[in-house]
Each structure stands twice: as C-alpha cells, then as structure tokens.
C-alpha positions as CSV (number, residue, x, y, z in Angstrom):
1,M,-86.3,-17.1,13.7
2,Q,-89.7,-16.0,13.8
3,T,-92.7,-17.3,11.9
4,A,-95.5,-15.1,12.4
5,G,-94.1,-11.7,13.1
6,M,-96.7,-8.6,13.6
7,G,-96.2,-5.0,12.4
8,S,-98.2,-2.0,12.9
9,R,-101.3,-1.8,10.8
10,E,-101.7,-5.6,10.4
11,N,-98.3,-5.6,8.4
12,S,-96.2,-8.6,9.0
13,W,-92.4,-8.6,10.0
14,T,-90.2,-10.7,8.1
15,S,-87.9,-13.1,9.7
16,Q,-84.2,-13.3,8.5
17,E,-81.6,-15.1,10.2
18,G,-79.4,-13.5,12.9
19,N,-81.7,-10.8,13.8
20,L,-83.5,-10.3,17.2
21,F,-87.2,-11.1,17.5
22,L,-88.1,-10.5,21.0
23,S,-91.8,-10.6,22.9
24,F,-92.1,-10.1,26.4
25,A,-95.0,-9.2,28.9
26,L,-95.2,-6.8,31.9
27,P,-98.4,-6.4,34.4
28,Q,-99.6,-3.0,33.9
29,E,-99.1,-2.3,37.6
30,E,-95.2,-2.8,37.0
31,L,-95.1,0.1,34.5
32,P,-94.0,3.4,35.7
33,S,-97.0,5.4,37.2
34,D,-96.5,8.4,34.7
35,L,-96.3,6.3,31.5
36,P,-99.4,7.1,29.3
37,L,-100.4,3.5,27.7
38,A,-100.9,4.9,24.4
39,S,-97.2,5.7,24.4
40,A,-96.0,2.4,25.6
41,S,-94.4,1.4,22.2
42,L,-92.5,4.8,22.2
43,Y,-91.4,4.4,25.8
44,F,-89.9,0.9,25.2
45,A,-88.4,1.7,21.9
46,T,-86.9,4.7,23.3
47,I,-85.0,2.5,26.1
48,M,-84.0,0.1,23.5
49,K,-82.6,3.2,21.5
50,E,-80.6,4.1,24.7
51,V,-78.9,0.9,25.3
52,L,-78.1,0.6,21.4
53,R,-76.4,4.2,21.8
54,E,-74.3,2.8,24.7
55,Y,-72.7,0.4,22.0
56,G,-72.2,3.3,19.5
57,S,-75.3,3.1,17.3
58,D,-76.7,6.0,15.6
59,V,-80.1,4.5,15.7
60,W,-82.9,6.8,16.1
61,I,-86.8,6.3,16.6
62,K,-89.4,7.6,14.1
63,W,-92.7,8.1,15.9
64,P,-94.3,6.2,17.2
65,N,-92.3,2.7,17.1
66,D,-89.8,2.3,14.4
67,F,-86.1,2.3,14.5
68,Y,-84.1,3.9,11.8
69,C,-80.5,4.3,10.9
70,K,-79.9,7.3,8.8
71,S,-83.2,7.1,6.6
72,S,-83.9,3.5,6.6
73,K,-85.9,1.4,8.8
74,T,-84.1,-1.3,10.8
75,G,-86.7,-2.5,13.0
76,G,-89.7,-1.8,15.1
77,M,-91.7,-2.1,18.6
78,I,-95.1,-2.9,19.0
79,T,-97.2,-3.2,22.3
80,H,-100.8,-4.7,22.9
81,I,-102.7,-4.5,26.4
82,V,-104.0,-8.2,27.3
83,A,-105.8,-8.7,30.4
84,K,-104.2,-5.9,32.2
85,N,-100.8,-6.9,30.8
86,I,-98.7,-5.1,28.3
87,I,-97.5,-7.3,25.4
88,C,-94.2,-5.9,23.8
89,G,-92.9,-7.2,20.5
90,L,-89.5,-6.2,19.0
91,G,-88.0,-6.9,15.8
92,L,-84.4,-5.7,15.1
93,N,-82.1,-6.3,11.8
94,L,-78.8,-7.2,13.6
95,K,-77.4,-9.1,10.7
96,N,-79.7,-9.2,7.7
97,A,-82.5,-6.9,6.2
98,P,-85.1,-7.6,3.7
99,N,-85.3,-5.2,0.6
100,G,-86.0,-1.7,1.4
101,F,-84.7,-2.1,5.0
102,A,-81.6,-1.6,6.8
103,V,-79.1,-3.6,9.0
104,L,-78.3,-1.8,12.4
105,D,-75.1,0.2,12.2
106,I,-73.4,-1.6,15.0
107,D,-72.2,-5.3,15.6
108,I,-73.7,-6.5,18.6
109,Q,-74.6,-10.0,20.0
110,R,-78.4,-10.5,20.6
111,D,-78.0,-11.9,24.3
112,V,-75.9,-9.0,25.4
113,L,-78.4,-6.4,23.8
114,V,-81.5,-8.4,25.4
115,E,-79.8,-8.6,28.8
116,N,-78.9,-5.0,28.9
117,Y,-82.3,-3.8,27.6
118,L,-84.1,-6.0,30.2
119,K,-82.1,-4.7,33.0
120,K,-83.0,-1.2,31.8
121,I,-86.4,-2.2,31.8
122,E,-86.1,-3.3,35.4
123,E,-84.8,0.1,36.3
124,K,-88.5,1.3,35.4
125,P,-87.3,4.7,34.4
126,L,-90.1,7.3,34.4
127,W,-91.8,8.2,31.3
128,K,-90.7,11.9,31.8
129,Q,-87.0,10.7,31.8
130,V,-87.4,8.6,28.5
131,F,-89.7,11.1,26.8
132,S,-87.0,13.8,27.6
133,K,-84.4,11.9,25.5
134,Y,-87.1,11.1,22.6
135,K,-88.1,14.8,22.4
136,L,-84.3,15.9,21.7
137,E,-84.3,13.9,18.5
138,F,-87.9,14.2,17.2
139,Y,-86.8,16.7,14.7
140,K,-85.2,13.6,12.7
141,N,-89.0,12.7,11.7
142,R,-89.1,15.6,9.5
143,G,-89.5,14.5,5.9
144,F,-91.2,11.2,7.2
145,F,-94.7,10.2,7.5
146,T,-97.1,8.4,9.8
147,H,-100.6,6.6,9.2
148,K,-103.9,7.5,10.8
149,N,-106.3,4.5,9.9
150,S,-105.5,4.5,6.1
151,E,-104.5,8.2,5.7
152,R,-100.8,9.1,5.3
153,L,-99.9,12.1,7.3
154,S,-96.5,14.1,7.1
155,L,-94.6,14.6,10.3
156,D,-93.0,17.9,8.7
157,D,-95.2,20.3,10.9
158,A,-96.3,17.9,13.7
159,L,-96.2,18.9,17.2
160,L,-95.2,16.5,20.0
161,H,-97.0,16.8,23.2
162,E,-95.8,15.6,26.7
163,D,-97.8,12.3,26.5
164,G,-96.3,11.3,23.2
165,S,-99.0,12.1,21.1
166,L,-98.9,14.3,18.1
167,E,-100.8,17.3,16.7
168,I,-101.0,17.4,13.1
169,N,-103.3,19.9,11.1
170,G,-105.0,20.9,14.6
171,E,-105.9,17.2,15.3
172,R,-104.4,15.0,18.0
173,I,-102.9,11.8,17.1
174,Y,-102.1,8.9,19.3
175,S,-99.9,5.9,18.7
176,L,-101.9,2.9,20.0
177,R,-99.4,0.6,18.8
C-alpha cells in the first residue's frame, strides 16, 4: 500500500490493495549515454511495457508516461532528478482500479514483474533501442490529449521527435515528468 502517491501535474495516485507501487533511484551516470533526461519517464515506462508484453499484455504507453489497456489508464511512471540521481516512481493497477481507471489485462505476480523489470533496466538498453519500440505504437495516442501547464493539447496531429518530444501546432513539447 502507498500513502502519498504522486502523479503528474500535482495529481495524486490512489493506492488500491494488490497493485504495484514502486520507487527506485539511479545515479545519472548509470543511465544510457544517449537518453534525453526529459524523456526518462517515457524510457522507463517503455521498458516496463516491454516486460509486460513478454507476459501477454497488450498495454501501451500514452505519451509521455501513462500505461493504457485499450482506452483506459492502468498506471503511470513519473521521474524526478534529485542531486544527480533520477528517482522513478511507478504505479500499476494489477488487481484493483479506482473509478475511471482500468486493471492490467494480465494476471502477474508483483515480485516476478519487478524482478524482470529491474533486470531489463540493469541491461541499460540505449534510448535509441527503447524509443524505436515506442515509435511503432505512437499512433495509439490519436484521440487522446496531453497537458502543457494547464492547457489541454490534442495528440491527434502531434509529431514525435527522436528525443521523445512532441511538436504540436508548431511548438515543441517536452515531457519533464
């Protein structure tokens, strides 16, 4: 259980019994040399998505950091830089979901999932490798939106750049989550 979960834009993430809540820290020098720090959430979320796919999930990542099953949010990844370390927080609805959210589409034990996820992170895949997998499914973002400050921006015509940023209406948008 978690008592003070943080989401994007100062939202909270509500703990439900049986779900996965995980935080870990890595020194920045342990990150892949080609990883744009503004896209760290996308990087770590995509690695988790790949692990979940190995177990049969159809989960996908809505830019920049949300896990979705079909059209419903099932979790999120958030990153912060603190004193040359990257702090990663993950929430994933494995067993229960608050109203308006979804439970992951596979049944998997938390410890198995965490163990395999951390092994993948230890392999330190390059941003280029991880991003190439994300790019293939970016089209699933159509029909959704993202936020810039308090403004809601449609992802329908967003262009995805190699550094993980988006271009919307001629303006470059970076994750910073």
